[in-house]
SELO-462547 format. One record per residue (C-alpha): residue number from 1; y, z, x. Coordinates in Angstrom, 1 decimal. Example, Ala and Ser with C-alpha at 12.3 -4.5 7.8 and 13.67 -1.06 7.14 Angstrom:
2
> 1, -4.5, 7.8, 12.3 .
> 2, -1.1, 7.1, 13.7 .
***
This chain:
565
> 1, 5.1, -30.8, -31.1 .
> 2, 4.4, -30.8, -27.7 .
> 3, 6.2, -28.0, -26.9 .
> 4, 4.2, -25.4, -29.9 .
> 5, 0.6, -26.8, -28.4 .
> 6, 1.6, -25.7, -24.8 .
> 7, 3.0, -22.3, -26.0 .
> 8, 0.3, -21.4, -28.2 .
> 9, -1.9, -22.8, -24.6 .
> 10, -0.2, -20.1, -23.0 .
> 11, -0.5, -17.3, -25.5 .
> 12, -4.6, -18.1, -25.7 .
> 13, -4.5, -17.8, -21.7 .
> 14, -2.1, -14.3, -21.7 .
> 15, -4.3, -13.1, -24.5 .
> 16, -7.9, -14.0, -22.6 .
> 17, -6.2, -11.8, -19.4 .
> 18, -5.5, -9.0, -21.0 .
> 19, -8.6, -9.3, -22.8 .
> 20, -10.1, -9.1, -19.3 .
> 21, -8.0, -6.8, -18.1 .
> 22, -8.7, -3.7, -20.9 .
> 23, -12.3, -4.9, -20.2 .
> 24, -12.5, -4.1, -16.5 .
> 25, -10.2, -0.9, -16.8 .
> 26, -12.2, 0.6, -19.7 .
> 27, -15.2, -0.3, -17.9 .
> 28, -13.9, 1.4, -14.5 .
> 29, -12.5, 4.6, -16.3 .
> 30, -16.0, 5.4, -18.0 .
> 31, -18.2, 4.5, -15.8 .
> 32, -16.5, 4.0, -12.3 .
> 33, -17.8, 7.0, -10.8 .
> 34, -21.3, 5.9, -11.3 .
> 35, -20.6, 2.6, -10.5 .
> 36, -19.1, 3.8, -7.1 .
> 37, -22.3, 5.7, -6.6 .
> 38, -25.0, 3.6, -7.5 .
> 39, -23.0, 1.3, -4.9 .
> 40, -23.6, 3.6, -2.5 .
> 41, -27.4, 4.1, -2.5 .
> 42, -27.9, 0.5, -2.8 .
> 43, -26.8, -0.8, 0.2 .
> 44, -29.7, 0.4, 2.4 .
> 45, -31.1, -3.8, 2.4 .
> 46, -29.2, -7.0, 1.9 .
> 47, -31.6, -7.4, -1.3 .
> 48, -30.4, -4.5, -2.9 .
> 49, -26.9, -5.3, -2.0 .
> 50, -26.9, -8.4, -3.1 .
> 51, -27.9, -6.8, -6.8 .
> 52, -25.9, -4.1, -6.8 .
> 53, -22.8, -6.2, -6.3 .
> 54, -24.7, -9.0, -9.0 .
> 55, -24.6, -5.5, -11.5 .
> 56, -21.5, -4.5, -10.8 .
> 57, -19.2, -7.0, -11.1 .
> 58, -21.0, -7.9, -14.2 .
> 59, -19.8, -4.9, -16.1 .
> 60, -16.3, -5.4, -13.8 .
> 61, -16.0, -8.8, -15.0 .
> 62, -13.4, -9.0, -11.5 .
> 63, -14.8, -10.3, -8.2 .
> 64, -11.6, -8.5, -7.1 .
> 65, -12.6, -5.7, -8.0 .
> 66, -15.9, -5.3, -6.2 .
> 67, -14.2, -7.0, -3.2 .
> 68, -11.7, -4.0, -3.4 .
> 69, -14.4, -1.0, -3.5 .
> 70, -16.7, -2.9, -0.7 .
> 71, -14.0, -3.2, 1.8 .
> 72, -13.2, 0.6, 1.1 .
> 73, -16.5, 1.3, 2.1 .
> 74, -16.9, -1.2, 5.0 .
> 75, -13.5, 1.3, 6.0 .
> 76, -15.1, 4.4, 6.0 .
> 77, -18.3, 3.6, 8.1 .
> 78, -20.1, 3.3, 4.7 .
> 79, -21.9, 0.3, 4.6 .
> 80, -22.3, -2.5, 7.1 .
> 81, -20.5, -5.5, 7.4 .
> 82, -23.8, -7.8, 6.6 .
> 83, -24.4, -5.5, 3.7 .
> 84, -20.6, -5.5, 2.5 .
> 85, -21.2, -9.4, 2.1 .
> 86, -24.2, -9.7, 0.8 .
> 87, -22.5, -7.4, -2.0 .
> 88, -20.1, -10.4, -2.0 .
> 89, -22.5, -12.6, -2.6 .
> 90, -23.7, -10.9, -5.3 .
> 91, -20.2, -10.3, -6.8 .
> 92, -20.0, -14.5, -7.0 .
> 93, -23.0, -14.6, -9.2 .
> 94, -22.0, -11.9, -11.3 .
> 95, -18.7, -12.8, -12.4 .
> 96, -20.4, -16.1, -13.9 .
> 97, -22.6, -14.1, -15.9 .
> 98, -20.4, -13.3, -18.7 .
> 99, -18.9, -16.9, -18.3 .
> 100, -22.1, -17.8, -19.5 .
> 101, -22.3, -15.6, -22.5 .
> 102, -19.4, -16.8, -23.7 .
> 103, -20.5, -20.6, -23.0 .
> 104, -22.5, -19.6, -26.4 .
> 105, -20.5, -19.8, -29.6 .
> 106, -20.1, -16.4, -30.8 .
> 107, -16.6, -15.9, -31.7 .
> 108, -17.8, -14.7, -35.0 .
> 109, -18.1, -11.4, -33.3 .
> 110, -14.8, -10.5, -32.5 .
> 111, -13.9, -9.2, -36.2 .
> 112, -16.9, -6.6, -35.3 .
> 113, -15.7, -5.4, -31.6 .
> 114, -12.0, -5.4, -32.9 .
> 115, -13.6, -2.4, -36.1 .
> 116, -15.4, -0.9, -33.4 .
> 117, -13.7, -0.7, -30.4 .
> 118, -10.5, 1.1, -32.8 .
> 119, -12.7, 3.4, -34.5 .
> 120, -14.1, 4.5, -30.7 .
> 121, -10.8, 4.0, -29.4 .
> 122, -8.8, 6.7, -32.7 .
> 123, -11.8, 9.0, -33.2 .
> 124, -13.8, 9.2, -29.5 .
> 125, -13.9, 13.1, -29.3 .
> 126, -14.4, 12.3, -25.6 .
> 127, -13.0, 10.2, -23.1 .
> 128, -15.4, 8.3, -22.0 .
> 129, -16.0, 7.3, -25.8 .
> 130, -12.3, 6.0, -26.3 .
> 131, -13.0, 4.2, -22.9 .
> 132, -15.6, 2.0, -24.2 .
> 133, -13.9, 1.1, -27.4 .
> 134, -11.1, -0.1, -24.9 .
> 135, -13.9, -2.5, -24.0 .
> 136, -15.2, -3.5, -27.2 .
> 137, -10.9, -4.3, -28.0 .
> 138, -11.1, -6.0, -25.0 .
> 139, -14.4, -8.3, -25.3 .
> 140, -12.8, -9.5, -28.5 .
> 141, -9.4, -10.9, -27.8 .
> 142, -11.4, -12.6, -24.9 .
> 143, -13.4, -14.0, -28.2 .
> 144, -10.1, -14.6, -30.3 .
> 145, -8.0, -15.9, -26.7 .
> 146, -11.1, -18.6, -26.5 .
> 147, -11.2, -19.3, -30.0 .
> 148, -7.2, -19.8, -30.0 .
> 149, -7.7, -22.1, -27.1 .
> 150, -10.2, -24.4, -28.6 .
> 151, -8.0, -24.7, -31.8 .
> 152, -4.9, -25.5, -30.0 .
> 153, -6.8, -28.2, -28.1 .
> 154, -8.9, -30.2, -31.0 .
> 155, -5.6, -31.6, -32.6 .
> 156, -3.7, -32.7, -29.4 .
> 157, -7.0, -34.7, -28.2 .
> 158, -5.7, -37.8, -29.6 .
> 159, -2.4, -37.2, -27.8 .
> 160, -1.6, -39.8, -25.5 .
> 161, 0.6, -38.5, -23.3 .
> 162, -1.4, -35.5, -23.3 .
> 163, -4.4, -37.0, -22.2 .
> 164, -2.4, -38.8, -19.7 .
> 165, -1.0, -35.8, -17.7 .
> 166, -4.3, -34.4, -17.8 .
> 167, -6.0, -37.5, -16.4 .
> 168, -3.1, -37.7, -13.5 .
> 169, -3.7, -34.0, -12.7 .
> 170, -7.7, -34.0, -13.1 .
> 171, -8.2, -37.5, -11.4 .
> 172, -9.2, -36.8, -7.6 .
> 173, -11.4, -33.8, -6.8 .
> 174, -9.7, -32.1, -3.8 .
> 175, -6.5, -32.1, -6.1 .
> 176, -8.5, -30.4, -9.1 .
> 177, -9.8, -27.9, -6.1 .
> 178, -6.6, -27.2, -5.1 .
> 179, -4.9, -26.9, -8.6 .
> 180, -7.8, -24.6, -10.1 .
> 181, -7.4, -22.4, -6.6 .
> 182, -3.6, -21.9, -7.4 .
> 183, -4.4, -21.1, -11.0 .
> 184, -6.7, -18.6, -10.1 .
> 185, -4.9, -16.9, -6.9 .
> 186, -2.3, -16.9, -9.6 .
> 187, -4.4, -15.3, -12.5 .
> 188, -6.6, -13.0, -10.6 .
> 189, -9.2, -13.8, -12.3 .
> 190, -12.1, -16.5, -11.8 .
> 191, -13.4, -15.5, -15.4 .
> 192, -10.4, -16.8, -17.0 .
> 193, -9.7, -19.9, -15.0 .
> 194, -13.3, -21.0, -15.8 .
> 195, -12.9, -20.2, -19.4 .
> 196, -9.8, -22.3, -19.7 .
> 197, -11.6, -25.0, -18.1 .
> 198, -14.9, -24.3, -20.3 .
> 199, -12.3, -25.4, -23.3 .
> 200, -10.5, -28.6, -21.2 .
> 201, -14.0, -30.0, -21.2 .
> 202, -15.0, -29.3, -24.7 .
> 203, -11.6, -30.5, -25.8 .
> 204, -13.0, -33.8, -23.8 .
> 205, -9.7, -33.2, -22.2 .
> 206, -11.2, -33.4, -18.5 .
> 207, -14.4, -35.3, -17.3 .
> 208, -17.1, -33.6, -16.2 .
> 209, -17.0, -34.8, -12.8 .
> 210, -13.4, -32.8, -12.7 .
> 211, -14.5, -30.0, -14.4 .
> 212, -16.8, -29.6, -11.6 .
> 213, -14.1, -30.0, -9.4 .
> 214, -11.5, -27.8, -11.2 .
> 215, -14.8, -25.3, -11.1 .
> 216, -14.9, -25.5, -7.0 .
> 217, -11.3, -24.6, -7.1 .
> 218, -11.5, -21.7, -9.3 .
> 219, -14.7, -20.2, -7.1 .
> 220, -12.2, -21.1, -4.3 .
> 221, -9.1, -18.6, -5.4 .
> 222, -11.0, -15.9, -6.0 .
> 223, -11.7, -15.9, -2.7 .
> 224, -8.4, -15.8, -1.7 .
> 225, -7.0, -13.1, -3.4 .
> 226, -9.4, -10.3, -1.1 .
> 227, -7.7, -11.7, 1.2 .
> 228, -4.4, -10.6, 0.4 .
> 229, -5.4, -7.4, -0.8 .
> 230, -7.9, -5.9, 0.7 .
> 231, -6.7, -6.2, 4.0 .
> 232, -4.4, -4.8, 5.8 .
> 233, -2.0, -6.5, 9.0 .
> 234, -2.2, -4.2, 11.1 .
> 235, -5.9, -4.0, 11.4 .
> 236, -7.8, -7.0, 12.4 .
> 237, -11.2, -5.9, 11.7 .
> 238, -10.5, -5.2, 7.8 .
> 239, -10.2, -8.9, 7.0 .
> 240, -13.5, -9.6, 8.4 .
> 241, -15.2, -9.2, 4.7 .
> 242, -12.5, -11.1, 2.9 .
> 243, -13.4, -14.3, 5.5 .
> 244, -17.0, -14.2, 5.8 .
> 245, -16.5, -14.2, 1.7 .
> 246, -14.0, -17.3, 2.1 .
> 247, -16.1, -19.0, 4.7 .
> 248, -18.9, -18.8, 2.3 .
> 249, -17.3, -20.3, -0.4 .
> 250, -15.6, -22.9, 1.5 .
> 251, -18.9, -24.1, 3.1 .
> 252, -20.6, -24.5, -0.2 .
> 253, -17.5, -26.6, -1.7 .
> 254, -17.7, -29.0, 1.1 .
> 255, -21.6, -29.7, 0.8 .
> 256, -21.4, -30.0, -3.0 .
> 257, -18.0, -31.8, -3.0 .
> 258, -18.9, -35.5, -1.4 .
> 259, -21.6, -35.4, -4.5 .
> 260, -19.6, -33.7, -7.3 .
> 261, -19.6, -36.7, -9.5 .
> 262, -23.5, -37.4, -9.2 .
> 263, -24.2, -33.9, -10.3 .
> 264, -21.9, -34.3, -13.0 .
> 265, -23.8, -37.7, -14.2 .
> 266, -27.1, -35.2, -14.4 .
> 267, -25.8, -32.4, -15.8 .
> 268, -23.9, -33.6, -18.3 .
> 269, -26.8, -36.1, -19.5 .
> 270, -29.4, -32.7, -19.2 .
> 271, -26.5, -30.8, -21.3 .
> 272, -24.2, -33.0, -23.5 .
> 273, -22.3, -29.5, -24.6 .
> 274, -19.2, -29.5, -21.8 .
> 275, -18.4, -26.2, -21.6 .
> 276, -22.2, -24.9, -21.3 .
> 277, -22.4, -27.7, -18.6 .
> 278, -19.6, -26.3, -16.9 .
> 279, -21.2, -23.0, -16.9 .
> 280, -24.7, -23.7, -16.1 .
> 281, -22.5, -25.6, -13.0 .
> 282, -20.6, -22.6, -12.3 .
> 283, -24.3, -19.9, -12.2 .
> 284, -26.1, -22.8, -10.2 .
> 285, -22.7, -23.2, -7.4 .
> 286, -23.0, -19.2, -6.9 .
> 287, -26.2, -18.5, -7.1 .
> 288, -27.3, -22.0, -4.2 .
> 289, -24.4, -20.5, -2.4 .
> 290, -26.0, -16.9, -2.2 .
> 291, -29.6, -18.5, -1.7 .
> 292, -28.3, -20.6, 1.2 .
> 293, -26.6, -17.7, 3.1 .
> 294, -28.4, -14.7, 2.5 .
> 295, -30.3, -14.9, 5.8 .
> 296, -27.4, -16.1, 8.0 .
> 297, -25.3, -12.6, 7.3 .
> 298, -26.7, -10.9, 10.7 .
> 299, -24.9, -13.9, 12.5 .
> 300, -22.6, -13.8, 10.4 .
> 301, -21.1, -10.7, 10.8 .
> 302, -21.7, -10.2, 14.6 .
> 303, -19.5, -13.5, 14.5 .
> 304, -17.2, -12.1, 13.0 .
> 305, -16.8, -8.6, 15.2 .
> 306, -16.3, -10.6, 17.6 .
> 307, -13.4, -12.3, 16.1 .
> 308, -12.1, -10.4, 14.6 .
> 309, -12.0, -6.8, 16.7 .
> 310, -11.7, -3.1, 15.8 .
> 311, -8.2, -2.0, 15.7 .
> 312, -7.8, 0.1, 19.0 .
> 313, -4.7, 2.5, 18.5 .
> 314, -3.8, 6.0, 19.0 .
> 315, -4.6, 7.8, 15.6 .
> 316, -1.6, 8.8, 13.3 .
> 317, -1.8, 12.1, 11.8 .
> 318, 0.4, 11.1, 9.3 .
> 319, -1.6, 8.3, 8.3 .
> 320, -3.4, 8.9, 4.7 .
> 321, -7.1, 9.3, 5.4 .
> 322, -8.7, 9.3, 2.2 .
> 323, -5.5, 7.7, -0.3 .
> 324, -8.2, 4.5, -1.4 .
> 325, -6.1, 1.7, -3.2 .
> 326, -9.1, 0.7, -4.7 .
> 327, -10.0, 4.1, -6.7 .
> 328, -6.8, 4.3, -8.6 .
> 329, -9.0, 2.0, -11.0 .
> 330, -10.4, 4.8, -11.4 .
> 331, -8.5, 8.3, -12.0 .
> 332, -10.9, 10.9, -11.5 .
> 333, -11.8, 9.2, -8.0 .
> 334, -8.5, 9.0, -7.3 .
> 335, -7.6, 12.4, -8.0 .
> 336, -11.0, 13.5, -5.8 .
> 337, -8.9, 11.5, -3.0 .
> 338, -5.7, 12.5, -3.1 .
> 339, -7.2, 16.4, -3.7 .
> 340, -9.1, 16.0, -0.2 .
> 341, -5.7, 14.5, 1.1 .
> 342, -3.7, 17.4, -0.1 .
> 343, -6.6, 19.5, 1.6 .
> 344, -6.0, 17.7, 5.1 .
> 345, -2.6, 18.2, 4.7 .
> 346, -3.5, 22.0, 4.3 .
> 347, -5.4, 22.0, 7.3 .
> 348, -2.3, 21.2, 9.3 .
> 349, -0.4, 23.8, 8.1 .
> 350, -2.9, 26.4, 8.6 .
> 351, -3.1, 25.0, 12.3 .
> 352, 1.2, 25.9, 12.5 .
> 353, 1.0, 29.1, 11.0 .
> 354, -1.7, 29.8, 13.6 .
> 355, 0.3, 28.7, 16.2 .
> 356, 3.9, 29.3, 15.5 .
> 357, 2.3, 33.6, 15.4 .
> 358, 0.7, 32.6, 18.9 .
> 359, 3.9, 31.6, 20.3 .
> 360, 5.5, 34.3, 18.6 .
> 361, 3.1, 36.5, 20.6 .
> 362, 2.4, 35.3, 23.6 .
> 363, 5.6, 33.6, 24.6 .
> 364, 4.0, 30.3, 24.9 .
> 365, 6.7, 27.4, 24.2 .
> 366, 4.2, 24.4, 24.1 .
> 367, 3.0, 25.5, 20.7 .
> 368, 6.4, 25.5, 19.3 .
> 369, 6.6, 21.9, 20.3 .
> 370, 3.5, 21.2, 18.5 .
> 371, 4.2, 23.2, 15.4 .
> 372, 7.1, 20.8, 15.3 .
> 373, 5.4, 17.5, 15.5 .
> 374, 2.5, 18.7, 13.0 .
> 375, 5.5, 19.2, 10.4 .
> 376, 6.4, 15.8, 10.9 .
> 377, 2.8, 15.0, 10.1 .
> 378, 2.9, 17.6, 6.9 .
> 379, 6.2, 15.3, 5.6 .
> 380, 4.5, 12.0, 5.9 .
> 381, 1.4, 13.2, 4.2 .
> 382, 2.9, 14.7, 1.2 .
> 383, 4.9, 11.3, 0.5 .
> 384, 1.8, 9.3, 0.9 .
> 385, 0.2, 11.8, -2.1 .
> 386, 3.4, 11.6, -4.0 .
> 387, 3.7, 8.1, -4.3 .
> 388, -0.4, 7.2, -4.3 .
> 389, -0.2, 10.0, -7.4 .
> 390, 3.1, 7.7, -8.8 .
> 391, 0.9, 4.6, -8.7 .
> 392, -2.0, 6.8, -10.7 .
> 393, 0.0, 7.7, -12.8 .
> 394, 1.4, 4.0, -14.3 .
> 395, -1.9, 3.9, -16.2 .
> 396, -3.3, 5.7, -19.0 .
> 397, -4.4, 8.8, -18.1 .
> 398, -5.9, 12.0, -20.6 .
> 399, -4.7, 15.2, -20.8 .
> 400, -7.0, 16.7, -18.5 .
> 401, -6.2, 14.0, -15.8 .
> 402, -2.0, 14.0, -16.2 .
> 403, -2.7, 17.5, -15.8 .
> 404, -4.9, 17.6, -12.5 .
> 405, -2.3, 15.3, -10.8 .
> 406, 0.7, 17.5, -11.6 .
> 407, -1.6, 20.7, -10.2 .
> 408, -2.2, 18.2, -6.9 .
> 409, 1.6, 17.4, -6.5 .
> 410, 2.7, 20.7, -7.2 .
> 411, 0.2, 22.1, -4.4 .
> 412, 1.1, 19.3, -1.8 .
> 413, 5.0, 20.1, -2.9 .
> 414, 4.3, 24.3, -2.0 .
> 415, 2.5, 23.1, 1.4 .
> 416, 5.5, 20.8, 2.7 .
> 417, 7.7, 23.7, 2.1 .
> 418, 5.9, 26.2, 4.0 .
> 419, 5.7, 23.5, 6.2 .
> 420, 9.4, 23.8, 6.9 .
> 421, 9.5, 28.0, 6.5 .
> 422, 7.0, 27.6, 9.6 .
> 423, 9.3, 24.8, 11.7 .
> 424, 13.2, 25.5, 10.9 .
> 425, 12.4, 29.4, 10.5 .
> 426, 9.8, 30.6, 12.1 .
> 427, 9.6, 28.7, 14.8 .
> 428, 13.0, 28.7, 15.8 .
> 429, 12.3, 32.6, 15.8 .
> 430, 9.8, 32.6, 18.1 .
> 431, 12.3, 30.1, 20.4 .
> 432, 14.2, 33.1, 20.0 .
> 433, 12.3, 35.5, 21.2 .
> 434, 11.0, 33.8, 24.2 .
> 435, 14.6, 32.3, 25.2 .
> 436, 15.7, 36.1, 25.3 .
> 437, 12.5, 37.6, 26.5 .
> 438, 12.5, 40.6, 23.7 .
> 439, 8.6, 42.7, 23.1 .
> 440, 8.4, 44.0, 19.6 .
> 441, 6.8, 47.6, 19.2 .
> 442, 3.4, 48.1, 19.8 .
> 443, 3.7, 49.4, 16.3 .
> 444, 5.6, 46.7, 15.1 .
> 445, 3.8, 43.7, 17.2 .
> 446, 0.3, 45.1, 14.8 .
> 447, 2.1, 44.8, 11.2 .
> 448, 3.0, 41.9, 12.1 .
> 449, -0.4, 40.6, 13.0 .
> 450, -1.7, 42.4, 10.0 .
> 451, 0.6, 40.7, 7.9 .
> 452, -0.2, 37.3, 9.4 .
> 453, -3.9, 37.7, 8.9 .
> 454, -3.6, 38.9, 5.2 .
> 455, -1.4, 35.7, 4.7 .
> 456, -3.8, 33.3, 6.0 .
> 457, -6.5, 34.9, 4.2 .
> 458, -4.5, 34.3, 1.3 .
> 459, -4.1, 30.5, 2.7 .
> 460, -7.9, 29.7, 2.8 .
> 461, -8.5, 31.6, -0.7 .
> 462, -5.9, 29.1, -2.2 .
> 463, -7.6, 26.4, -0.4 .
> 464, -11.1, 27.0, -2.8 .
> 465, -8.8, 27.6, -6.0 .
> 466, -7.1, 24.1, -5.5 .
> 467, -10.4, 22.8, -5.6 .
> 468, -12.8, 24.8, -7.8 .
> 469, -10.1, 25.8, -10.7 .
> 470, -12.2, 29.8, -10.2 .
> 471, -10.2, 31.9, -12.3 .
> 472, -11.4, 34.9, -10.3 .
> 473, -10.3, 34.0, -7.2 .
> 474, -7.2, 33.1, -9.0 .
> 475, -6.3, 36.8, -10.4 .
> 476, -7.5, 38.3, -6.4 .
> 477, -4.7, 35.7, -5.4 .
> 478, -2.2, 37.1, -7.6 .
> 479, -3.5, 40.9, -6.9 .
> 480, -3.2, 40.1, -3.6 .
> 481, 0.5, 39.2, -3.9 .
> 482, 1.7, 42.4, -5.5 .
> 483, 0.1, 44.4, -2.9 .
> 484, 1.5, 42.1, 0.2 .
> 485, 4.6, 42.9, -1.5 .
> 486, 4.4, 46.3, -1.5 .
> 487, 2.9, 45.8, 2.2 .
> 488, 6.4, 44.1, 3.1 .
> 489, 8.5, 47.4, 1.2 .
> 490, 6.4, 49.7, 3.7 .
> 491, 6.3, 48.1, 7.0 .
> 492, 10.0, 47.2, 6.4 .
> 493, 10.6, 51.6, 5.8 .
> 494, 8.5, 52.1, 8.7 .
> 495, 10.7, 49.8, 11.2 .
> 496, 13.8, 51.8, 9.8 .
> 497, 12.0, 55.0, 11.1 .
> 498, 11.9, 53.2, 14.5 .
> 499, 15.0, 52.1, 14.2 .
> 500, 16.2, 55.8, 13.4 .
> 501, 14.5, 57.0, 16.0 .
> 502, 16.7, 54.7, 18.8 .
> 503, 13.4, 52.8, 20.5 .
> 504, 15.1, 49.9, 22.4 .
> 505, 12.4, 47.3, 21.6 .
> 506, 12.8, 47.8, 17.9 .
> 507, 16.3, 47.8, 18.1 .
> 508, 16.7, 44.4, 20.0 .
> 509, 14.3, 42.8, 17.9 .
> 510, 15.1, 44.6, 14.2 .
> 511, 16.8, 40.9, 12.8 .
> 512, 13.9, 39.1, 13.9 .
> 513, 11.0, 41.4, 12.4 .
> 514, 12.5, 41.2, 9.6 .
> 515, 12.9, 37.7, 9.5 .
> 516, 9.3, 37.3, 10.5 .
> 517, 8.2, 39.7, 7.3 .
> 518, 10.5, 37.6, 5.1 .
> 519, 9.5, 34.5, 6.1 .
> 520, 5.7, 35.2, 5.6 .
> 521, 5.8, 36.5, 1.8 .
> 522, 8.0, 33.3, 1.0 .
> 523, 5.0, 31.2, 2.7 .
> 524, 2.4, 33.9, 0.8 .
> 525, 4.7, 32.9, -2.5 .
> 526, 4.3, 29.5, -2.2 .
> 527, 0.7, 29.8, -1.5 .
> 528, -0.3, 32.1, -4.7 .
> 529, 1.8, 29.1, -6.6 .
> 530, -1.6, 27.5, -6.8 .
> 531, -3.2, 30.3, -9.2 .
> 532, -0.5, 29.9, -11.9 .
> 533, -2.4, 26.4, -13.6 .
> 534, -5.8, 28.2, -13.2 .
> 535, -4.8, 31.3, -15.1 .
> 536, -2.8, 28.8, -17.6 .
> 537, -6.2, 27.3, -18.3 .
> 538, -8.4, 30.3, -18.7 .
> 539, -5.9, 31.4, -21.5 .
> 540, -4.4, 34.4, -19.0 .
> 541, -1.0, 32.7, -18.2 .
> 542, 1.0, 35.1, -15.4 .
> 543, 4.6, 36.9, -15.6 .
> 544, 6.4, 34.4, -13.2 .
> 545, 9.6, 36.0, -11.5 .
> 546, 12.4, 34.2, -10.4 .
> 547, 11.1, 34.4, -7.3 .
> 548, 7.9, 32.4, -8.6 .
> 549, 9.8, 29.6, -10.1 .
> 550, 11.5, 28.4, -6.6 .
> 551, 7.9, 27.7, -5.6 .
> 552, 7.2, 25.2, -8.9 .
> 553, 8.2, 21.6, -8.8 .
> 554, 10.2, 22.3, -12.3 .
> 555, 12.0, 18.9, -11.2 .
> 556, 12.1, 16.2, -8.9 .
> 557, 9.1, 14.3, -8.0 .
> 558, 6.4, 16.3, -9.4 .
> 559, 8.1, 16.9, -12.9 .
> 560, 9.5, 12.7, -13.2 .
> 561, 5.1, 11.6, -13.3 .
> 562, 4.3, 11.2, -16.7 .
> 563, 1.4, 11.9, -18.0 .
> 564, 0.2, 9.5, -20.2 .
> 565, -3.1, 9.1, -22.7 .
***
């Protein structure tokens, strides 16, 4: 009997956590970009920041998610530490709102939410409608789980063994705080923990004082999660926000704990329903903490800045700048971040292409060394982008999001190939020319410079096509590809004519000249790969040759990523 009760209890908690996850992911996917924009506009002062944090967390039902989003804003310098701490005070209050709503007996509407959610999810014409359906199903699961918890605990109310165990666990307020903090840290949700505490209190498994102490522990546990997830070990400054939020919670708990029995007595007399009493204390504790600290955030931010200074180190070009882990819950934002990082990778490739040609023409060996270092950065960014998008595709993506993820990976792979051609081929050719002191003929140098310029121009067009998906620019890029092939053939013919004339410069640089033309044409083919998905989307599939196919990642890391719906 006891085993079945325990299994039913664990199943109810698991259902509650899954319902929370569905609501959280559905809200983020449906309104994530709008919520982030709203949060970004509400940072003028600490009071508007507090309100923004409250509203965002009430919608997301996760103060951890709000903490991660706010941490990314703080890391990018978009929000001051005081405003970020105000957001977290609001987030702490926001988590209490859903608990307050669920303290009422509204389990009867769960079937209605299931039906509405299923209809929206299965028949919704747009992705946002489907995500709202996911939210309805998640809310229904939460209500159903609470019903299961109460039904499971009811028959065990009179079991002496169960009551002895619960009394032993919750007899000491400090032990209650530790246990609840550990549970909340493990499940990553103070909402789930407080709802479980409400169920235990309603079934009278715990005393009113123990219920309040457990709520304090749940608040402490929710402040621990961002400390591990929102901070980077190599950057002390990234700990400022989670440490500040944790300090607020610890001070609040220290002030309330000595009076928990007195508070429990007064609250129980005012509200005999222990579940609603627990919810009321939860919101009162967080509102009181916010009132206490809202005026002290300036001094606290200065103290945290002194204790946790900014990291001083040289910038690592291979380190991603825009791949925000907190955006992974919102595919549209994550894809935008990945596209920005890919454009940054493209900037490195553009500089490499310009410098390697300058080294070829001027004989500056230092430029070759710079190109080699930049290729290492390009390789690092390519790997980071692919890993980031792999994490993204572990969640559910609609068809357009999956297609965009593949486009980004494809372009990143082609940029990495271009970097390899520059570093492994063109740089070696430049080194060979410098070492042997070869000189191109005047006509040959002009041909190579013109060919290189057209390649650079196409690379800039490709960046625009990648971001805008403009079919007209894609057509222009593919037309230039055909024209450049003809230009290469004409340049080879003119080079052979000079060779037949017996020009000394042409004779000694003939292999160099032809190899440079070949490598620039290969680079141009990789550049043009960005146009193919755009033409396909426009209903104008471009006829690819075998050479084109070599620029497309038909297998490997890119192809391995699924497009899950």
